[in-house]
C-alpha positions in Angstrom: 15.6 0.0 5.2 13.8 2.0 2.6 11.1 2.9 5.0 13.7 3.9 7.6 15.3 6.3 5.1 11.9 7.8 4.3 11.1 8.3 8.0 14.5 10.0 8.6 14.1 12.3 5.6 10.6 13.3 6.8 11.9 14.0 10.3 15.1 15.9 9.3 13.7 17.7 6.3 10.0 17.7 6.4 9.5 18.6 10.0 11.8 21.7 9.9 10.0 22.8 6.7 6.7 22.6 8.4 7.8 24.4 11.5 9.5 27.1 9.4 6.1 28.0 7.9 5.0 29.1 11.4 7.7 31.8 11.4 6.4 33.5 8.2 4.5 36.4 9.7 3.4 37.8 6.3 -0.2 39.2 6.5 -0.9 37.6 9.9 0.3 34.1 9.0 -1.5 34.0 5.7 0.7 31.3 4.3 0.2 29.1 7.3 -3.6 29.5 7.1 -3.5 28.7 3.4 -1.6 25.5 4.1 -4.0 24.6 6.9 -6.9 25.0 4.5 -5.3 22.8 1.9 -4.3 20.1 4.4 -7.8 20.2 5.9 -9.4 19.6 2.5 -7.1 16.6 1.8 -7.8 15.2 5.3 -11.5 15.4 4.8 -11.2 13.8 1.4 -9.3 10.9 2.9 -11.7 10.5 5.8 -14.6 10.5 3.2 -13.0 7.6 1.4 -12.5 5.7 4.7 -16.1 6.1 5.8 -17.5 5.4 2.3 -16.2 1.8 2.5 -18.9 0.9 5.1 -21.4 3.8 5.2 -23.9 5.5 3.0 -22.6 9.0 2.3 -23.8 12.4 1.1 -22.2 13.4 -2.2 -18.4 13.8 -1.9 -18.3 17.3 -3.5 -21.0 18.6 -1.1 -19.3 17.1 2.1 -15.9 18.4 1.2 -17.3 21.9 0.4 -19.1 22.1 3.7 -16.0 20.7 5.6 -13.8 23.5 4.3 -16.0 26.1 6.0 -14.1 26.2 9.3 -10.6 26.7 7.8 -11.8 29.1 5.2 -13.5 31.1 7.9 -10.2 31.3 9.7 -8.5 32.4 6.5 -11.2 35.1 6.0 -10.8 36.3 9.5 -7.0 36.5 9.0 -7.5 38.7 5.9 -10.1 41.0 7.6 -8.4 40.9 11.1 -11.8 40.1 12.6 -12.0 38.2 16.0 -11.2 34.5 15.7 -14.1 33.8 18.1 -16.3 33.6 15.0 -14.6 30.2 14.1 -16.5 28.7 17.0 -19.8 29.1 15.1 -18.6 27.0 12.1 -19.5 23.5 13.5 -23.1 24.7 14.0 -23.2 26.2 10.5 -21.9 22.9 9.0 -24.4 20.9 10.9 -27.3 23.1 9.8 -26.3 22.9 6.1 -25.8 19.1 6.2 -29.1 18.6 7.9 -30.9 20.9 5.4 -29.4 19.0 2.5 -30.7 15.7 3.8 -34.2 17.1 4.3 -34.5 18.8 0.9 -32.4 16.8 -1.5 -33.3 13.2 -0.6 -36.3 11.1 -1.5 -35.5 8.0 0.6 -34.2 8.0 4.2 -33.3 4.4 5.1 -29.7 5.4 5.7 -30.2 9.1 6.4 -28.7 8.8 9.9 -25.4 7.4 8.4 -25.2 10.1 5.9 -25.8 12.9 8.4 -23.5 11.5 11.1 -20.7 10.8 8.7 -20.8 14.3 7.1 -21.0 16.1 10.4 -18.1 14.1 11.8 -15.9 14.8 8.7 -16.6 18.5 8.9 -15.7 18.5 12.6 -12.7 16.2 12.6 -11.1 17.1 9.3 -12.3 20.7 9.3 -12.9 22.3 12.7 -10.1 20.7 14.7 -7.5 22.3 12.4 -8.9 25.7 13.5 -7.3 25.4 16.9 -3.9 26.0 15.3 -5.5 29.0 13.6 -6.7 30.4 16.9 -3.2 30.2 18.4 -2.0 32.8 15.8 -4.3 35.3 17.7 -2.5 34.8 21.0 0.8 36.3 22.3 3.9 34.6 21.0 2.0 32.5 18.3 5.1 31.3 16.4 6.7 30.1 19.6 3.6 28.4 20.8 2.8 26.6 17.5 6.4 25.5 17.0 6.5 24.2 20.5 3.3 22.3 20.0 4.4 20.7 16.8 7.8 19.8 18.3 6.1 18.0 21.1 3.8 16.0 18.8 6.6 15.2 16.3 9.0 14.2 19.0 6.2 12.0 20.5 5.6 10.3 17.2 9.2 9.9 16.2 10.6 8.7 19.5 7.7 6.3 19.9 8.5 4.8 16.5 12.2 4.6 17.4 11.5 2.9 20.7 9.0 0.6 19.1 11.6 -0.5 16.4 14.4 -1.0 18.9 12.6 -2.3 22.0 9.0 -3.2 21.1 9.2 -6.5 19.3 8.3 -8.5 22.4 5.6 -6.2 23.8 3.2 -5.5 21.0 -0.5 -6.0 21.0 -1.1 -3.9 24.0 -4.0 -1.9 22.3 -6.5 -3.8 20.1 -7.0 -0.7 17.9 -3.4 -1.0 16.7 -1.8 -4.3 17.5 1.6 -3.3 16.0 1.9 -0.6 18.7 4.1 -1.6 21.6 4.5 -0.6 25.2 8.0 0.5 24.5 6.6 2.7 21.7 4.2 4.4 24.1 6.9 5.0 26.6 9.1 6.5 23.9 6.2 8.8 22.9 6.0 10.2 26.5 9.8 10.6 26.7 9.9 12.5 23.4 7.0 14.9 24.2 8.2 15.6 27.8 11.8 16.2 26.5 10.4 18.7 23.9 8.3 20.4 26.6 11.4 20.9 28.8 13.4 22.0 25.9 11.0 24.8 24.8 10.7 25.9 28.4 14.5 26.3 28.5 14.7 28.1 25.2 11.7 30.4 25.6 11.1 31.0 29.3 9.1 34.1 28.6 6.6 32.0 26.6 6.5 29.1 29.1 6.9 30.7 32.6 6.0 27.4 34.3 7.8 25.2 36.8 9.6 22.2 35.6 6.9 20.0 37.0 4.2 21.9 35.0 6.3 21.5 31.8 6.6 17.8 32.4 2.8 17.6 32.9 2.3 19.6 29.7 4.4 17.2 27.8 2.7 14.2 29.4 -0.8 15.5 28.5 0.2 16.3 24.9 1.7 12.9 24.5 -1.4 11.3 25.7 -3.6 13.3 23.3 -1.2 12.6 20.4 -1.3 8.8 21.1 -5.1 8.8 21.4 -5.3 10.7 18.1 -3.1 8.2 16.4 -5.1 5.2 17.8 -8.4 6.8 16.9 -7.4 7.0 13.2 -6.4 3.4 13.4 -9.9 2.6 14.5 -11.3 4.4 11.5 -9.1 2.5 9.1 -9.6 -0.9 10.9 -13.4 -0.5 10.6 -13.0 0.2 6.9 -10.4 -2.6 6.3 -7.7 -0.2 5.3 -4.0 -0.1 6.2 -3.3 3.6 5.3 -5.6 6.6 4.8 -3.8 7.4 1.5 -0.5 7.3 -0.4 0.5 11.0 -0.6 3.4 10.8 1.9 6.2 8.3 1.3 6.8 6.0 4.2 3.8 7.3 6.0 0.7 6.8 3.9 -1.9 9.6 3.7 -2.2 13.0 5.2 -4.3 11.7 8.1 -1.6 9.1 8.9 0.8 11.9 9.6 -1.6 14.5 11.1 -3.9 12.3 13.2 -2.0 13.1 16.4 -2.0 16.8 15.7 -5.8 16.9 15.1 -6.5 15.4 18.5 -3.8 17.2 20.4 -4.3 20.7 19.0 -7.5 21.5 21.0 -6.0 20.0 24.1 -2.9 22.2 23.7 -5.0 25.3 23.1 -7.1 24.7 26.2 -4.0 24.1 28.4 -2.2 27.3 27.3 -5.3 29.3 27.9 -5.6 27.8 31.4 
C-alpha cells in the first residue's frame, strides 16, 4: 500500500511539476535546460555504478565530466542562441576524448575495450539522448510538443503499471528481461499512450494537424519506444545483479528507473514530428 501511495503522489504531483517546467519560457527555456543537465549527470552516475559491477571502467570523475558535454552544449547554445545542430557533434567529441584518454593515460590495456565501450555508451545514453528534448525547444510550439511527449510516456508507464497490478498476475514472464512485466501491463501501456496522443490532438489541433489514425499510430510508436526503453534498462540492471538503479525517488528507485522510457522514446518522437 505504501508503494501505491508513493506512485500516486508521483503521478498527481510529480508529473504536473515536471510538465510545468516546460512552460517556463524564461531565456529560451533556460530552467528546463538546467534541469536536463542535472538529470543527465545523475543518470550517467547511476549508469556508471551499474556498469562498474561487471566491467573495468575509466575513472568516474572523467567519465561523468565527458558525459555532461552534450547537455552542457545544449545549455550553451540556449544562452548564445546558436543553432542546435551543433549538439549533433557532441557524440563524436565525447568519443575522441574517451579514446585519447585511454591512449595517453593507461599503461596496461587488457581491459581497454571494456573501458572505452562503457564510457562511450554512458556519454551517449545518459548524455546525448537527453539532447533530443533540448532540440524540441528550437521547433515551433515547443512547450506543446514536449508536454505532449511527456504525457504520452507518463501515461504509458502509469496505465501499464495499473493494468499490471489489476490484471497481470496470471500473465507475467512474457519478456525474459523483466519477468514481472505482464501482457496486461503492455496492453495498458499502449492504451495510455494512444489515449494521450488522441487527447493532445483534440486540445491542440494546430500543433498536431493529423488524422485520428495518424495520432493513434503516433501513440502506438511512442508506447513501443517507451516499453523498449524500460526493458533495456532492466537488461542493464539484470546484468549487474541490481534491482534498482538507485534510491533517489521514493517508490521508483533511481533516476534511470523513472526516465529510461523517456531516454529511448525522445529521439523517436523527435524523428516522427520532423517527418
